N, CA, C and O of each residue as an XYZ file, in Angstrom:
548
protein
N      14.945      2.923     24.330
C      16.014      2.550     22.926
C      14.537      2.392     22.064
O      13.430      1.917     22.317
N      15.022      2.904     21.184
C      13.852      3.092     19.398
C      13.497      1.625     18.906
O      14.299      0.691     18.869
N      12.615      1.595     18.661
C      11.577      0.473     17.768
C      12.562     -0.445     17.066
O      12.574     -1.675     17.058
N      13.252      0.276     16.575
C      14.344      0.081     15.432
C      15.570     -1.015     15.822
O      16.190     -1.871     15.192
N      15.573     -0.665     16.792
C      17.132     -1.472     17.536
C      16.226     -2.822     18.299
O      16.807     -3.586     19.070
N      14.828     -2.970     17.982
C      14.887     -4.310     18.342
C      14.994     -5.122     17.443
O      14.293     -4.859     16.466
N      15.933     -6.519     17.334
C      15.777     -6.823     16.465
C      14.807     -7.661     15.079
O      13.611     -7.932     15.188
N      15.394     -7.867     14.216
C      14.425     -8.101     13.211
C      15.143     -8.717     12.232
O      16.322     -8.514     11.944
N      14.059     -9.791     11.531
C      15.037    -10.850     10.429
C      15.315     -9.649      8.812
O      14.693     -8.796      8.178
N      16.988    -10.514      8.800
C      17.545     -9.784      7.418
C      16.762    -10.890      6.383
O      16.634    -12.074      6.696
N      16.385    -10.461      5.422
C      16.516    -12.075      4.340
C      17.558    -11.918      3.696
O      18.174    -10.987      3.176
N      17.704    -13.587      3.890
C      18.907    -14.006      3.454
C      19.033    -14.619      2.128
O      17.986    -14.649      1.480
N      19.994    -15.074      1.625
C      19.881    -15.848      0.371
C      18.577    -16.940      0.256
O      18.489    -17.829      1.103
N      17.921    -16.867     -0.453
C      16.852    -17.988     -0.760
C      15.452    -17.618      0.175
O      14.358    -18.117     -0.089
N      15.611    -16.933      0.985
C      14.351    -16.536      1.926
C      13.594    -15.483      1.355
O      12.740    -15.133      2.170
N      13.538    -14.810      0.278
C      13.626    -13.335     -0.288
C      12.003    -13.089     -0.145
O      11.374    -12.127      0.297
N      11.449    -14.747     -0.873
C       9.982    -14.575     -1.327
C       9.585    -15.053     -0.112
O       8.372    -14.845     -0.148
N       9.796    -15.498      0.810
C       9.052    -15.546      2.258
C       9.131    -14.037      2.600
O       7.981    -13.652      2.814
N       9.714    -13.375      2.690
C       9.502    -12.386      3.653
C       8.887    -10.990      2.790
O       8.482     -9.919      3.242
N       8.994    -11.460      1.410
C       7.894    -10.510      0.481
C       6.759    -10.666      0.412
O       5.941     -9.766      0.221
N       6.473    -12.064      0.584
C       5.289    -12.960      0.869
C       4.534    -12.193      2.489
O       3.346    -11.873      2.427
N       5.212    -11.986      3.670
C       4.908    -11.422      4.535
C       4.638    -10.021      4.362
O       3.512     -9.728      4.764
N       5.309     -9.043      3.891
C       5.097     -7.737      3.360
C       3.969     -7.688      2.920
O       3.386     -6.620      3.110
N       3.144     -8.891      2.102
C       1.568     -9.010      1.593
C       0.821     -9.431      2.379
O      -0.304     -9.598      1.906
N       0.965     -9.778      3.749
C       0.501    -10.205      4.792
C      -0.232    -11.859      4.515
O      -1.239    -12.342      5.033
N       0.770    -12.487      3.442
C       0.342    -13.462      3.085
C       1.538    -14.604      3.765
O       2.696    -14.365      4.107
N       0.720    -15.998      3.813
C       2.199    -16.754      4.573
C       2.310    -17.847      3.633
O       1.326    -18.398      3.140
N       3.974    -18.281      3.290
C       4.210    -19.452      2.034
C       5.099    -19.861      2.914
O       5.499    -19.457      4.006
N       5.353    -20.855      2.131
C       6.418    -21.539      2.720
C       6.717    -22.442      1.649
O       5.800    -22.763      0.893
N       8.502    -23.146      1.382
C       8.956    -23.891      0.402
C       7.950    -25.330      0.442
O       7.524    -25.889      1.453
N       7.782    -25.625     -0.647
C       6.957    -27.232     -1.165
C       7.884    -27.815     -2.047
O       8.460    -27.250     -2.977
N       7.978    -28.890     -1.719
C       8.485    -30.070     -2.780
C       7.860    -30.401     -3.699
O       6.710    -30.839     -3.726
N       8.981    -30.108     -4.993
C       7.625    -30.694     -5.948
C       7.578    -32.087     -6.626
O       6.820    -32.461     -7.521
N       8.751    -32.900     -5.873
C       8.787    -34.467     -5.766
C       7.739    -35.099     -4.582
O       6.949    -36.027     -4.755
N       7.908    -34.506     -3.618
C       7.267    -35.119     -2.838
C       6.219    -34.705     -2.040
O       5.456    -35.347     -1.318
N       6.341    -33.059     -2.388
C       4.906    -32.601     -1.973
C       4.986    -31.909     -0.975
O       4.250    -30.935     -0.817
N       6.117    -32.363      0.109
C       5.880    -32.071      1.360
C       6.579    -30.201      1.601
O       7.449    -29.521      1.056
N       5.669    -30.024      2.626
C       6.456    -28.191      2.746
C       7.072    -28.913      3.943
O       6.784    -29.961      4.521
N       8.309    -27.708      4.165
C       9.764    -27.562      4.740
C      10.130    -26.249      5.457
O      10.297    -25.347      4.636
N      10.321    -25.828      6.843
C      10.555    -24.753      7.326
C      11.345    -25.276      8.145
O      11.020    -26.084      9.016
N      12.754    -24.741      7.873
C      13.063    -23.335      7.451
C      13.312    -23.630      5.661
O      13.403    -24.721      5.098
N      13.351    -22.787      5.292
C      13.812    -22.823      3.656
C      14.905    -23.277      3.313
O      15.871    -22.696      3.807
N      15.130    -24.184      2.584
C      16.509    -24.940      2.313
C      16.799    -24.958      0.716
O      15.926    -24.784     -0.133
N      17.961    -25.160      0.491
C      17.686    -25.655     -0.984
C      17.294    -26.873     -1.414
O      16.597    -27.066     -2.410
N      17.875    -27.992     -0.433
C      17.254    -29.011     -0.480
C      15.803    -29.803      0.318
O      15.457    -29.360      1.413
N      15.088    -30.870     -0.260
C      13.837    -31.087      0.430
C      14.756    -31.986      1.715
O      15.767    -32.640      1.459
N      14.137    -31.841      3.148
C      14.734    -32.666      3.889
C      13.901    -34.121      4.373
O      14.132    -34.839      5.346
N      12.740    -34.270      3.191
C      12.583    -35.459      3.382
C      13.124    -36.846      2.168
O      13.376    -38.051      2.141
N      13.058    -35.555      1.239
C      13.762    -36.741     -0.355
C      14.788    -36.263     -0.936
O      15.326    -36.815     -1.896
N      15.185    -35.149     -0.401
C      16.939    -34.825     -0.645
C      16.539    -33.713     -2.669
O      17.464    -33.268     -3.348
N      15.314    -33.613     -2.996
C      14.762    -33.145     -4.428
C      15.179    -31.540     -3.868
O      14.978    -30.947     -2.808
N      15.964    -31.123     -5.355
C      15.926    -29.917     -5.263
C      14.743    -28.986     -5.917
O      14.944    -27.779     -5.784
N      13.932    -29.238     -6.379
C      13.249    -28.286     -7.292
C      12.171    -28.027     -5.558
O      12.139    -28.806     -4.605
N      11.416    -26.658     -5.708
C      10.474    -26.249     -4.692
C       9.777    -25.313     -5.518
O      10.241    -24.801     -6.536
N       8.417    -25.071     -4.940
C       7.805    -23.532     -5.132
C       7.309    -23.456     -4.130
O       6.951    -24.275     -3.284
N       7.272    -21.937     -4.263
C       6.394    -21.150     -2.693
C       4.899    -21.444     -2.732
O       4.103    -20.985     -3.550
N       4.638    -22.273     -1.733
C       3.175    -22.385     -1.927
C       2.602    -21.688     -0.800
O       3.247    -21.517      0.235
N       1.158    -21.189     -0.987
C       0.437    -20.364      0.137
C       0.056    -21.436      1.021
O      -0.110    -22.619      0.725
N      -0.064    -20.871      2.151
C      -0.367    -21.601      3.522
C      -1.889    -21.023      4.491
O      -1.991    -19.821      4.737
N      -2.966    -22.004      4.962
C      -4.044    -20.937      5.550
C      -3.763    -20.108      6.410
O      -4.470    -19.137      6.681
N      -2.540    -20.432      7.021
C      -2.371    -19.478      8.086
C      -2.901    -20.274      9.683
O      -2.759    -19.872     10.838
N      -3.286    -21.032      9.358
C      -4.304    -21.948     10.822
C      -3.190    -22.887     11.394
O      -2.223    -23.313     10.763
N      -3.507    -23.135     12.728
C      -2.644    -24.352     13.067
C      -3.122    -24.141     14.547
O      -4.151    -23.549     14.874
N      -2.280    -24.675     15.322
C      -2.654    -25.162     16.900
C      -1.328    -24.921     17.460
O      -0.239    -25.071     16.907
N      -1.706    -24.346     19.176
C      -0.579    -24.234     19.857
C       0.354    -25.750     19.962
O      -0.203    -26.839     20.101
N       1.550    -25.615     19.886
C       2.162    -27.425     20.200
C       2.695    -26.915     21.464
O       2.644    -27.665     22.439
N       3.395    -25.288     21.635
C       4.488    -25.669     22.720
C       4.660    -24.323     22.744
O       4.563    -23.777     21.645
N       4.984    -23.340     24.075
C       5.234    -22.147     24.171
C       5.766    -21.558     25.353
O       5.689    -22.220     26.387
N       6.231    -20.564     25.379
C       7.079    -19.534     26.985
C       7.066    -18.634     26.928
O       7.491    -17.909     26.029
N       6.378    -18.289     28.243
C       6.366    -16.574     28.408
C       7.914    -15.826     29.048
O       8.526    -15.909     30.113
N       8.055    -15.298     28.119
C       9.173    -14.415     28.637
C       9.133    -13.179     29.430
O       8.608    -12.118     29.091
N       9.722    -13.429     30.480
C       9.493    -12.530     31.402
C      11.182    -11.704     31.780
O      11.262    -10.819     32.633
N      12.135    -12.089     31.154
C      13.278    -11.136     31.217
C      14.296    -10.906     29.888
O      14.884    -11.830     29.325
N      14.361     -9.843     29.600
C      14.699     -8.925     28.921
C      15.972     -9.650     28.454
O      17.022     -9.500     29.078
N      15.894    -10.428     27.372
C      17.603    -11.239     26.423
C      18.128     -9.760     25.836
O      19.343     -9.685     25.651
N      17.375     -8.654     25.546
C      18.074     -7.744     24.664
C      17.628     -6.524     25.123
O      16.428     -6.567     25.393
N      18.210     -5.315     25.337
C      18.221     -3.896     25.773
C      16.754     -3.383     25.201
O      15.978     -2.623     25.779
N      16.584     -4.031     23.860
C      15.497     -3.093     23.214
C      14.009     -3.890     23.757
O      12.975     -3.223     23.793
N      14.003     -5.256     24.139
C      12.877     -6.171     24.902
C      12.335     -5.657     25.995
O      11.263     -6.137     26.362
N      12.835     -4.759     26.631
C      12.594     -4.549     28.147
C      11.027     -4.062     28.212
O      10.191     -4.356     29.066
N      10.880     -3.222     27.043
C       9.278     -2.405     27.069
C       8.310     -3.885     26.866
O       7.116     -3.830     27.160
N       8.797     -4.940     26.447
C       7.802     -5.685     25.937
C       7.829     -6.872     26.922
O       6.910     -7.686     26.828
N       8.560     -7.016     27.638
C       8.238     -8.085     28.713
C       6.952     -7.953     29.678
O       6.633     -6.813     30.014
N       6.231     -8.991     30.120
C       6.303    -10.426     29.685
C       5.528    -10.503     28.191
O       4.481     -9.906     27.940
N       6.314    -11.425     27.192
C       5.768    -11.851     25.557
C       5.707    -13.111     25.817
O       6.168    -13.604     26.847
N       4.831    -14.086     24.432
C       5.031    -15.214     24.265
C       5.487    -15.458     23.111
O       5.364    -14.924     22.009
N       6.262    -16.713     23.679
C       6.701    -17.120     22.226
C       6.251    -18.677     21.726
O       6.149    -19.539     22.599
N       6.027    -18.967     20.549
C       4.785    -19.840     20.643
C       5.439    -20.616     18.841
O       5.765    -20.223     17.721
N       5.291    -21.996     19.693
C       5.667    -22.766     18.000
C       4.135    -23.486     17.598
O       3.336    -24.233     18.165
N       4.204    -23.028     16.725
C       2.658    -23.495     15.783
C       2.862    -24.842     15.493
O       4.041    -25.155     15.323
N       1.909    -25.844     15.377
C       1.822    -26.492     14.079
C       1.092    -26.358     13.012
O      -0.068    -26.623     13.325
N       1.182    -26.058     11.810
C       0.162    -25.493     11.116
C      -0.495    -26.774     10.481
O      -0.161    -27.959     10.464
N      -1.598    -26.047      9.947
C      -2.799    -27.370      9.689
C      -2.369    -28.230      8.311
O      -2.930    -29.324      8.262
N      -1.751    -28.027      7.531
C      -0.835    -28.312      6.302
C      -0.479    -29.352      6.060
O      -0.748    -30.063      5.091
N       0.489    -29.623      7.369
C       1.124    -30.780      7.338
C       1.240    -31.166      8.585
O       1.385    -30.174      9.300
N       1.245    -32.398      9.332
C       1.768    -32.911     10.493
C       3.139    -32.783     10.498
O       3.809    -33.139      9.528
N       3.721    -32.215     11.698
C       5.118    -31.842     12.159
C       5.683    -30.651     11.225
O       6.861    -30.444     10.930
N       4.647    -29.993     10.875
C       5.354    -28.759      9.677
C       4.885    -27.639     11.062
O       3.698    -27.389     11.271
N       5.975    -27.063     11.898
C       5.765    -26.180     13.160
C       7.042    -24.892     12.811
O       8.229    -25.015     12.509
N       6.202    -23.703     13.008
C       7.081    -22.694     13.123
C       6.937    -21.999     14.414
O       5.981    -22.162     15.172
N       8.247    -20.973     14.690
C       8.258    -20.460     16.066
C       7.743    -18.971     15.481
O       8.014    -18.622     14.332
N       6.977    -18.146     16.397
C       6.989    -17.045     16.269
C       6.595    -16.469     17.690
O       6.893    -17.006     18.757
N       5.720    -15.029     17.506
C       5.200    -14.634     18.603
C       3.525    -15.066     18.572
O       2.988    -15.448     17.533
N       2.767    -14.938     19.936
C       1.242    -15.012     20.112
C       1.128    -13.971     20.933
O       1.666    -13.919     22.039
N       0.323    -12.963     20.367
C       0.126    -11.883     20.465
C      -1.562    -11.556     21.381
O      -2.414    -12.428     21.550
N      -1.652    -10.452     21.738
C      -3.147    -10.122     22.319
C      -3.686    -11.570     22.860
O      -4.694    -12.118     22.414
N      -3.072    -11.962     23.623
C      -3.770    -12.578     24.891
C      -3.069    -12.861     26.014
O      -1.841    -12.801     25.961
N      -3.691    -13.199     27.160
C      -2.972    -13.652     28.628
C      -2.173    -15.111     28.736
O      -2.468    -16.190     28.221
N      -1.483    -14.889     29.264
C      -0.446    -16.283     29.699
C      -1.162    -17.322     29.553
O      -1.037    -18.263     28.769
N      -2.372    -16.991     30.813
C      -3.173    -18.071     31.365
C      -4.004    -18.473     30.748
O      -4.546    -19.533     31.059
N      -4.427    -17.665     29.531
C      -5.334    -18.295     29.077
C      -4.873    -19.217     27.413
O      -5.764    -19.646     26.679
N      -3.858    -19.324     27.185
C      -3.271    -20.499     26.699
C      -3.287    -21.824     26.627
O      -2.702    -22.186     27.647
N      -3.576    -22.660     26.089
C      -3.558    -24.288     26.163
C      -2.900    -24.837     25.003
O      -2.845    -24.326     23.884
N      -2.287    -26.195     25.482
C      -2.016    -27.032     24.016
C      -3.158    -27.427     23.284
O      -4.268    -27.752     23.706
N      -2.616    -27.334     21.821
C      -3.690    -27.579     20.890
C      -4.920    -26.423     20.575
O      -5.954    -26.542     19.916
N      -4.557    -25.665     21.066
C      -5.277    -24.180     21.095
C      -5.543    -23.736     19.398
O      -4.590    -23.349     18.722
N      -6.385    -23.800     19.046
C      -6.465    -22.926     17.645
C      -6.141    -21.427     17.326
O      -6.684    -20.400     17.733
N      -5.036    -21.630     16.431
C      -4.379    -20.285     15.915
C      -4.460    -19.683     14.839
O      -4.553    -20.452     13.882
N      -4.463    -18.353     14.526
C      -4.376    -17.941     13.195
C      -3.439    -17.081     13.017
O      -3.165    -16.261     13.893
N      -2.783    -17.138     11.820
C      -1.418    -15.662     11.508
C      -1.932    -14.452     11.410
O      -2.969    -14.236     10.783
N      -1.345    -13.660     11.942
C      -1.593    -11.722     12.028
C      -0.005    -11.371     11.190
O       1.004    -12.066     11.072
N      -0.254    -10.322     10.823
C       1.088     -9.697     10.733
C       1.483     -8.334     11.427
O       0.764     -7.345     11.290
N       2.289     -8.314     11.947
C       2.735     -6.952     12.583
C       4.080     -6.227     12.072
O       5.105     -6.855     11.806
N       3.950     -4.811     11.967
C       4.988     -4.154     11.067
C       5.647     -3.772     12.076
O       5.149     -3.120     12.994
N       7.201     -4.244     12.003
C       8.176     -3.381     12.340
C       8.478     -2.215     12.271
O       7.831     -1.533     11.476
N       9.279     -1.733     12.861
C       9.604     -0.099     12.390
C      10.548      0.138     11.198
O      10.854      1.192     10.640
N      10.878     -0.969     10.991
C      12.043     -1.235      9.495
C      11.514     -1.062      8.705
O      12.179     -0.707      7.732
N       9.871     -1.178      8.488
C       8.639     -1.662      7.416
C       8.655     -3.373      7.125
O       7.880     -3.961      6.370
N       9.661     -3.937      7.868
C       9.233     -5.409      7.430
C       8.142     -5.927      8.405
O       8.357     -5.761      9.606
N       6.769     -6.656      7.942
C       5.861     -7.288      7.982
C       6.643     -8.586      8.924
O       7.680     -8.997      8.404
N       6.228     -9.275     10.280
C       6.986     -9.872     10.899
C       5.251    -10.845     10.949
O       4.237    -10.188     11.182
N       5.157    -12.265     10.725
C       4.063    -13.038     11.157
C       3.958    -13.559     12.580
O       4.836    -14.227     13.126
N       2.995    -13.253     13.042
C       2.636    -13.494     14.927
C       1.129    -14.478     14.478
O       0.513    -14.666     13.429
N       0.998    -14.886     15.743
C      -0.390    -15.496     15.781
C      -1.121    -15.511     16.951
O      -0.796    -15.722     18.120
N      -2.219    -15.236     16.395
C      -3.808    -15.468     17.977
C      -4.401    -15.913     17.823
O      -4.853    -16.196     16.713
N      -4.800    -16.284     18.971
C      -5.688    -17.535     19.289
C      -7.020    -17.300     18.965
O      -7.592    -16.307     19.416
N      -7.938    -18.598     17.775
C      -8.551    -18.314     17.360
C     -10.143    -18.605     18.227
O     -11.200    -18.227     17.721
């Protein structure tokens, strides 16, 4: 199957600034204008204080491996050529418990450790959308 067949995110209402920043190889996230907390996933209200005001703030792209799994069986026909691959949950440096799920690339699965430092990178899908991934630092 073609790379284009591999699923990729389609920007939904309210997430357009996030995906536009990814295409510029910048990681941004919603930050509440009332309490200053970052939130992931994008939402119309703050999950901490329910305030509706927010901005899109830049992140350093640095974090630590919180947990991971190695995918060894393709769950989609387009993923057959990719297995094995690593799905990682990264706790970002900007805020305790601020985590996002992505892929960990360019490393062997046995080299991964809990709390290992990582940094964001961007890979371009055949559709043209850039996707955030992480690499060990």
